C-alpha positions in Angstrom: 0.2 -0.1 0.4 1.6 3.3 -1.1 0.2 6.5 0.9 1.3 10.2 -0.4 0.7 13.1 1.5 -0.1 16.4 0.9 0.4 19.8 2.7 -1.4 22.9 1.9 1.0 25.8 2.0 -0.3 28.4 -0.6 -2.3 30.7 1.9 -2.2 34.0 2.0 -1.6 34.3 5.7 -3.5 37.8 6.0 -4.3 37.7 9.7 -0.7 37.4 10.2 0.1 41.0 9.2 3.9 39.8 8.1 6.1 40.3 5.3 7.1 36.6 5.6 4.5 33.4 4.8 2.7 32.2 7.6 4.0 28.7 7.2 7.6 29.9 7.9 6.7 31.7 11.2 8.6 29.5 13.7 7.9 28.0 16.8 10.0 26.7 19.0 12.9 27.3 16.6 11.5 25.5 13.8 9.0 27.1 10.8 5.5 25.8 11.5 6.0 23.9 8.0 8.8 22.0 9.4 6.4 20.2 12.2 3.9 19.7 9.3 6.5 18.0 7.2 7.7 15.9 10.4 4.2 14.3 11.7 3.8 13.4 7.1 7.1 12.0 6.6 6.9 9.2 8.8 3.8 8.4 7.5 4.3 9.0 3.4 5.5 6.0 1.6 6.1 8.1 -1.5 7.8 11.8 -1.5 5.3 14.4 0.0 4.3 17.0 -2.0 3.6 20.6 -0.8 1.3 22.8 -2.4 2.5 26.4 -2.2 1.7 30.2 -3.4 2.1 32.7 -1.3 6.1 33.2 -0.7 6.3 30.2 -2.9 9.9 30.9 -3.3 10.9 31.6 0.4 9.2 27.8 1.0 10.7 26.2 -1.8 14.0 27.0 -0.3 13.5 26.3 2.9 12.9 22.0 2.6 14.2 21.6 -1.7 15.4 18.8 -0.8 12.5 16.8 1.0 9.6 17.4 -1.0 7.9 17.8 -4.7 6.5 21.3 -5.1 3.6 22.0 -6.8 2.4 26.0 -6.9 -1.7 26.6 -6.9 -2.2 30.1 -9.5 -4.8 31.3 -9.1 -5.8 30.4 -5.5 -9.2 29.4 -5.8 -9.5 27.1 -2.1 -8.3 24.4 -0.7 -10.3 22.0 -2.9 -8.6 23.7 -5.9 -5.6 23.3 -4.1 -5.4 19.8 -4.4 -6.7 19.1 -7.9 -3.2 21.2 -8.8 -1.7 17.6 -7.7 -3.1 15.3 -9.6 -0.8 15.3 -13.0 1.3 14.6 -10.4 -0.5 11.6 -8.3 -3.0 10.2 -10.5 -2.1 6.2 -10.4 1.1 6.6 -8.6 -0.1 6.2 -4.8 -3.4 4.2 -3.3 -4.3 6.6 -0.6 -3.3 10.1 -0.1 -3.2 12.2 3.1 -4.2 16.4 3.0 -3.6 18.3 6.0 -2.4 21.8 6.4 0.8 23.4 6.6 -0.2 25.8 9.9 -1.0 22.5 11.5 2.5 22.6 13.5 0.9 20.3 16.7 -0.7 17.4 14.5 1.0 14.7 15.4 2.5 11.5 13.3 0.7 8.8 15.1 -2.8 10.5 14.5 -2.1 10.2 10.8 -1.1 6.9 11.0 -4.5 6.1 13.0 -6.0 8.0 10.2 -4.3 6.1 6.9 -5.1 2.4 9.4 -8.9 3.5 9.4 -9.0 4.3 5.9 -7.5 1.0 4.8 -10.5 -0.8 6.9 -13.0 2.1 5.3 -15.2 0.6 2.4 -15.6 4.4 1.7 -13.4 6.9 0.0 -13.0 9.3 3.1 -11.8 9.1 6.7 -11.3 12.6 8.4 -9.8 13.5 11.7 -12.3 15.0 14.1 -12.3 16.2 17.8 -14.1 16.9 20.5 -13.4 20.1 22.1 -15.5 23.1 24.1 -13.7 25.9 22.0 -14.5 25.2 18.2 -11.8 27.9 16.9 -14.4 28.5 14.1 -14.5 25.1 13.1 -16.6 22.8 11.2 -19.2 20.9 13.0 -19.4 17.3 12.5 -22.9 15.8 12.3 -22.9 11.9 12.4 -25.3 9.7 11.0 -27.2 6.4 12.7 -24.4 4.0 11.6 -21.9 6.3 13.3 -20.5 7.3 9.8 -20.4 10.9 8.8 -22.7 13.2 7.2 -21.5 15.9 6.6 -19.1 19.0 7.6 -21.7 22.3 8.7 -19.1 25.4 8.9 -19.9 27.7 11.8 -21.4 30.4 9.6 -24.3 28.1 8.0 -24.5 26.4 11.6 -27.8 26.9 13.3 -27.5 27.2 16.9 -28.9 23.1 18.4 -25.4 22.7 15.8 -23.4 25.3 17.3 -24.1 23.3 20.5 -22.0 20.4 18.8 -19.0 19.5 20.3 -17.1 17.4 17.6 -14.9 19.5 14.9 -13.8 18.8 11.8 -10.1 18.9 12.8 -8.6 19.2 9.0 -6.8 16.6 8.5 -7.9 13.7 5.8 -6.9 10.7 4.0 -8.5 10.0 0.9 -8.9 6.2 -1.9 -6.9 8.2 -4.6 -9.0 6.2 -7.1 -12.2 8.1 -6.1 -10.5 11.1 -5.4 -9.0 12.6 -8.8 -12.9 12.3 -10.2 -14.6 13.3 -7.1 -12.6 16.8 -7.0 -13.4 17.9 -10.6 -17.5 17.3 -9.3 -17.2 20.1 -6.5 -19.2 23.1 -7.5 -17.8 27.1 -6.6 -18.8 28.8 -3.6 -20.4 31.7 -4.0 -16.5 33.3 -2.8 -15.6 31.7 -6.3 -13.7 29.2 -4.6 -13.8 25.1 -4.3 -13.3 24.0 -1.0 -11.9 20.1 0.1 -15.1 19.7 2.4 -17.4 20.0 0.1 -16.0 16.3 -1.0 -17.9 14.7 2.5 -20.8 15.6 1.0 -20.2 14.2 -2.7 -19.4 10.7 -1.4 -21.9 10.5 0.8 -23.9 11.3 -2.1 -22.8 8.5 -3.8 -23.8 6.3 -1.2 -20.1 5.5 0.2 -18.8 5.7 3.9 -17.3 8.8 5.5 -15.3 7.5 8.8 -13.8 9.7 11.3 -11.3 9.3 13.7 -11.5 11.2 16.6 -8.2 12.9 18.0 -7.0 12.7 21.8 -5.9 15.5 22.3 -7.6 18.9 21.2 -4.6 21.1 20.8 -4.0 19.1 18.2 -6.2 21.2 16.2 -4.5 24.5 16.7 -4.5 26.2 13.5 -2.3 29.2 13.6 -3.7 32.0 11.3 -2.8 35.0 14.1 0.2 35.5 16.2 -2.5 34.9 19.0 -2.6 31.5 17.2 1.0 31.7 17.1 1.9 32.0 20.7 -0.9 29.0 21.6 0.8 27.0 19.1 4.0 27.8 20.6 3.0 26.9 24.6 2.0 23.4 23.7 4.6 22.9 21.9 7.3 24.2 24.9 5.5 22.1 26.8 6.0 19.2 24.5 9.7 19.5 24.4 10.2 20.2 28.2 8.6 17.1 29.0 10.5 15.0 25.7 13.9 15.8 28.1 12.6 15.7 31.5 11.2 12.0 30.6 14.8 11.5 29.1 16.6 12.3 32.3 17.4 15.9 32.3 15.8 18.4 35.4 13.7 21.4 34.5 12.8 23.4 37.6 10.8 25.5 35.9 9.0 24.6 32.5 6.4 27.5 32.6 10.4 29.7 32.2 12.2 27.5 30.3 12.5 27.9 26.4 14.0 25.1 24.3 13.6 24.8 20.4 13.3 21.5 19.1 16.5 19.5 18.3 18.1 20.2 21.4 20.3 17.7 23.1 20.3 17.5 26.9 22.2 14.6 28.7 21.5 12.9 31.9 21.2 15.0 35.2 21.3 18.2 33.5 19.6 20.7 35.8 18.1 23.8 33.8 17.6 26.7 35.9 14.6 29.4 35.0 14.8 31.6 32.5 16.8 29.5 30.2 16.7 29.8 26.9 18.5 27.0 24.5 18.3 27.6 20.5 19.6 26.6 17.4 21.7 23.2 17.2 23.2 23.6 20.7 24.0 20.0 22.5 24.6 19.7 26.5 26.3 17.0 28.1 25.5 14.9 31.3 25.6 16.4 35.2 25.6 20.4 33.8 23.7 23.0 35.4 22.8 25.9 33.1 20.9 29.4 34.2 19.6 31.0 35.8 18.7 33.8 33.2 21.1 32.3 30.6 20.5 31.8 26.6 22.6 29.2 24.7 22.6 29.4 21.2 24.2 27.1 18.6 26.9 25.7 21.9 28.1 22.6 22.0 28.5 21.9 26.1 30.4 19.1 27.3 29.8 17.3 31.0 29.7 18.8 34.5 30.0 22.3 33.5 28.1 25.4 34.9 27.0 28.1 33.2 25.7 30.6 35.5 23.7 34.0 34.0 25.6 33.5 30.6 25.4 34.1 26.9 26.6 32.1 24.2 27.0 32.1 21.1 28.2 29.9 18.3 30.7 28.6 20.8 32.5 25.2 21.7 32.6 24.3 25.8 34.7 21.1 27.0 34.0 19.0 30.4 34.3 20.5 33.6 34.0 24.5 32.8 32.8 27.0 34.8 31.2 30.5 33.5 29.9 33.4 35.4 28.2 34.9 36.0 27.3 37.5 33.4 29.8 36.0 31.3 29.9 36.3 26.8 30.9 33.7 24.3 31.2 35.2 21.4 31.1 33.3 17.7 34.5 30.9 17.8 35.4 30.7 21.3 36.4 27.3 22.4 36.7 26.6 25.9 38.8 23.9 26.8 38.8 21.4 29.3 38.9 23.1 33.2 38.5 26.3 32.0 37.6 28.7 34.1 36.2 32.1 33.0 35.0 34.8 36.0 32.1 37.3 36.1 31.5 39.8 33.3 34.4 38.0 31.0 33.9 37.9 27.4 35.5 35.8 24.9 35.1 36.1 21.1 37.3 33.6 18.3 39.6 32.7 20.8 40.9 29.2 22.6 41.0 29.0 26.4 43.3 26.0 26.6 42.9 23.5 29.4 43.0 25.0 32.8 42.9 28.5 31.5 41.7 30.7 34.6 40.2 33.8 33.2 39.6 36.6 35.9 36.5 39.0 36.0 36.0 42.2 33.8 38.2 40.3 31.2 37.5 40.9 27.4 39.8 37.9 25.2 39.2 38.4 21.5 41.0 36.7 18.1 43.8 34.7 20.8 45.2 31.8 21.9 45.9 30.9 25.7 48.2 28.6 26.7 47.2 25.9 29.3 47.1 26.4 32.9 47.9 30.0 32.0 46.2 32.6 34.5 44.4 35.9 32.8 43.8 38.6 35.6 40.9 40.7 36.5 40.5 43.5 33.7 42.7 41.8 31.1 41.9 43.2 27.8 43.0 41.9 24.4 43.7 44.7 21.8 42.9 43.4 18.8 41.5 45.4 16.7 43.6 48.8 15.2 41.0 50.6 13.3 41.0 48.2 9.8 42.3 44.8 11.1 41.9 42.8 14.0 45.6 40.9 14.8 45.8 37.9 17.1 47.6 37.4 20.6 49.1 34.1 21.6 50.1 33.1 25.2 51.9 30.5 26.3 51.7 28.1 29.1 51.8 28.7 32.2 51.8 32.4 31.9 50.2 35.0 34.6 48.5 38.1 33.1 48.6 40.6 35.8 45.5 42.4 36.4 44.3 45.1 34.1 46.9 44.4 31.2 46.1 45.5 27.9 47.8 43.1 25.5 48.0 45.1 22.2 48.0 42.7 19.2 49.8 40.9 17.3 51.5 40.0 20.1 53.3 37.0 21.6 53.7 36.0 25.2 56.2 33.2 25.7 55.4 30.5 28.1 56.4 31.2 32.4 56.4 34.5 31.6 54.3 37.6 33.6 53.2 40.6 33.6 52.8 43.2 35.9 49.1 44.8 37.3 48.7 47.7 34.7 50.9 46.6 32.0 50.7 48.0 28.8 52.5 45.6 26.5 52.9 46.3 23.0 56.0 43.6 22.2 56.4 40.2 22.3 57.5 38.7 25.5 60.4 35.8 25.8 59.5 32.6 27.8 60.6 32.9 31.3 60.4 36.7 31.3 59.0 39.7 33.9 57.8 42.5 32.1 55.6 45.3 33.9 55.1 49.4 33.0 53.5 51.3 30.5 55.0 50.5 27.7 56.0 47.4 29.2 59.3 46.7 29.6 61.1 43.4 30.7 62.2 43.5 34.7 64.1 40.2 34.7 64.2 36.8 33.9 62.0 34.4 36.2 63.8 31.7 38.1 62.1 28.2 38.0 60.3 29.4 41.9 59.1 32.5 40.2 56.7 30.7 37.9 53.3 29.4 37.9 
């Protein structure tokens, strides 16, 4: 049995009041179209088809390799949208699943149940319904005496009694392909000049064929995104799902309501995430770490047994047993090796701090390579930018940089050397040498007992 999923993503999304296509608006770090595609890909035996229209170029660039595209132009309703797929799928698949790309909360398990029910259905359609107190403007499901679906009554046309119906059309369907394509041509145009996919239910019933329904167990799957309010509602549900996933897999989240984790983040066992923490992008966190509170971790790889307190990181790497913060920042290209300590109000960019480096508070390290076991005193600055270019600083192993030292790049400091507090170092420093002053000058060679 072959199954092909069709995602409808051609809508204008005018109520979003946005310059971007509605289906590209992110939910927990991923465009809502991505969630819809993830759900149908697990069920579809063939490459899914996405019907696009508004913002077609932007949408197609996002997922070009994952799907096939069909453009709906002009856009004349949902029935017309599915009809655009006929030439691509007719005679090529047994069943066609149709759902909307602006329903990011619909699960693959639910769609699979939809397909399985349709394979047992003697009629051509199985649709997804949900029982909910808030109808959210969705059509009401009217059942026949045998339990099959008689019709869908849209809210605007429903009588007062029909408005009391709690079973709603969720907007996901599985069709028998052999019936679908002919039936689409029989849909009559609405007063608005559009062709509605839901009219297929009436056509099937008129043909004397059974229309089955699967009642979804989770009303939140019904949430479709048409406004920014809906977007925030979907975000809240998805955030809860993501946080539950991590907690069930061994991470502790102290306050899930104030913890924001993007889809796809990896967190090791026994790691603790403190309140008001954001984990974004391609972040990976090892085991037995403590992250937060009040931290923003983006596209960062963090090893085991690390502590990041009130930290902001972006495109950085942190190895095992690293201690950072509070109020520290790792910018793009920061690499902190095993056992590094970075004090409060420090900043690192495009630099490597090798194993055991201790970096004091109120320091900035940029475009630098800091040798193992070196101590960077409080207030140290690498003066790496001359107004035109950025220059490197190289510091050897077991160096002691005194507090408030200015390291004027390009600069090399040999291993086991020292700088006096408040020094402005403008020239390279040989190994085992103490320099001090403004500008810094060699004071003496260091004996072994003077080194670190």
